[in-house]
C-alpha positions as CSV (number, residue, x, y, z in Angstrom):
1,X,17.1,11.9,-25.5
2,X,19.6,14.4,-26.5
3,X,20.2,18.2,-26.0
4,X,20.0,20.9,-27.5
5,X,22.4,24.5,-27.5
6,X,22.4,27.7,-29.3
7,X,25.8,28.9,-30.3
8,X,24.5,32.8,-31.2
9,X,27.9,33.9,-32.1
10,X,28.5,31.5,-34.4
11,X,25.0,30.6,-35.5
12,X,24.3,26.8,-34.8
13,X,22.7,24.8,-32.7
14,X,24.5,21.9,-31.4
15,X,22.9,18.4,-30.4
16,X,24.9,15.8,-28.3
17,X,24.1,13.9,-25.2
18,X,21.8,14.5,-22.9
19,X,23.1,17.1,-20.6
20,X,24.6,16.3,-16.7
21,X,24.0,20.0,-15.7
22,X,21.6,23.1,-17.3
23,X,23.3,25.7,-19.1
24,X,21.7,29.0,-20.2
25,X,20.0,28.2,-23.6
26,X,20.6,24.7,-23.5
27,X,17.5,22.7,-24.2
28,X,16.7,18.7,-23.2
29,X,15.0,16.9,-26.7
30,X,13.3,13.8,-26.6
31,X,14.5,11.4,-29.7
32,X,11.7,12.4,-31.8
33,X,12.3,15.7,-31.3
34,X,16.1,15.9,-31.6
35,X,15.6,14.1,-34.6
36,X,13.5,16.3,-36.3
37,X,15.5,19.6,-35.4
38,X,15.3,22.4,-37.7
39,X,17.1,25.6,-37.5
40,X,16.7,29.1,-38.5
41,X,17.8,29.9,-41.8
42,X,21.6,30.8,-42.1
43,X,22.4,28.1,-39.3
44,X,24.4,25.3,-38.8
45,X,23.0,22.2,-37.1
46,X,26.4,20.1,-35.4
47,X,24.7,16.9,-34.3
48,X,27.6,14.9,-32.0
49,X,27.8,11.5,-31.9
50,X,24.3,10.0,-29.5
51,X,25.4,7.0,-27.5
52,X,24.0,3.7,-28.3
53,X,22.7,2.8,-24.6
54,X,22.0,5.6,-22.4
55,X,24.3,6.1,-19.4
56,X,23.4,4.3,-15.9
57,X,22.2,6.0,-13.2
58,X,25.7,7.3,-11.5
59,X,26.6,8.7,-7.7
60,X,24.7,11.5,-7.6
61,X,21.9,10.0,-8.8
62,X,21.7,8.0,-5.9
63,X,22.0,11.1,-3.6
64,X,19.3,12.6,-5.1
65,X,17.0,10.1,-5.0
66,X,18.1,9.7,-1.0
67,X,17.3,13.9,-0.6
68,X,14.0,13.2,-2.7
69,X,13.0,10.4,-0.2
70,X,14.3,12.9,3.4
71,X,12.4,15.9,1.8
72,X,9.3,13.6,1.4
73,X,9.4,12.5,4.3
74,X,9.6,15.4,6.6
75,X,6.7,17.5,5.0
76,X,3.4,16.5,7.1
77,X,1.0,14.1,6.3
78,X,-2.0,14.6,4.3
79,X,-4.7,15.5,6.0
80,X,-7.3,12.4,6.0
81,X,-9.9,12.1,4.1
82,X,-13.8,13.2,5.3
83,X,-16.0,10.2,7.0
84,X,-17.3,8.4,4.7
85,X,-15.6,9.1,1.6
86,X,-13.7,6.5,0.0
87,X,-10.2,6.6,-2.4
88,X,-11.1,6.5,-6.1
89,X,-8.9,2.7,-6.0
90,X,-8.5,0.3,-2.8
91,X,-5.2,0.1,-3.8
92,X,-4.9,4.1,-3.7
93,X,-5.7,3.6,-0.1
94,X,-2.9,3.8,2.1
95,X,-2.0,0.5,3.7
96,X,-2.7,-0.7,7.1
97,X,0.9,0.5,9.7
98,X,3.3,-2.9,10.0
99,X,4.0,-4.1,12.9
100,X,7.5,-2.6,13.9
101,X,10.0,0.0,15.0
102,X,9.8,3.7,13.0
103,X,12.9,5.7,12.0
104,X,12.4,8.5,10.1
105,X,11.0,7.4,6.7
106,X,12.2,3.7,7.6
107,X,10.2,1.0,8.7
108,X,12.7,-1.8,10.2
109,X,10.2,-4.8,10.8
110,X,10.8,-8.2,13.2
111,X,10.9,-11.8,11.9
112,X,7.8,-13.4,13.3
113,X,9.6,-16.1,15.2
């Protein structure tokens, strides 16, 4: 993955590591499209050094994931399927509720005695 940024004033396209935040005139590209990038005649392409391995998840990624889970838990539950209708695949059916205390979207299960 790479981020493409246009600098119109300099007629330059800069292709570098994946950006960590959105900016105007920036586009994220997959590896194939980054490798085959072409620019208009008269423009220059600057290819910045790319890391050998993608960076691991950071604290911001964990917070974003936690916020997404909270938002999903706050949404109303999907309506039950009509009587007699079955899910397309048995694995897609909702599991039976487990015993234990429920707190938000998390469930605390007691150890069997």
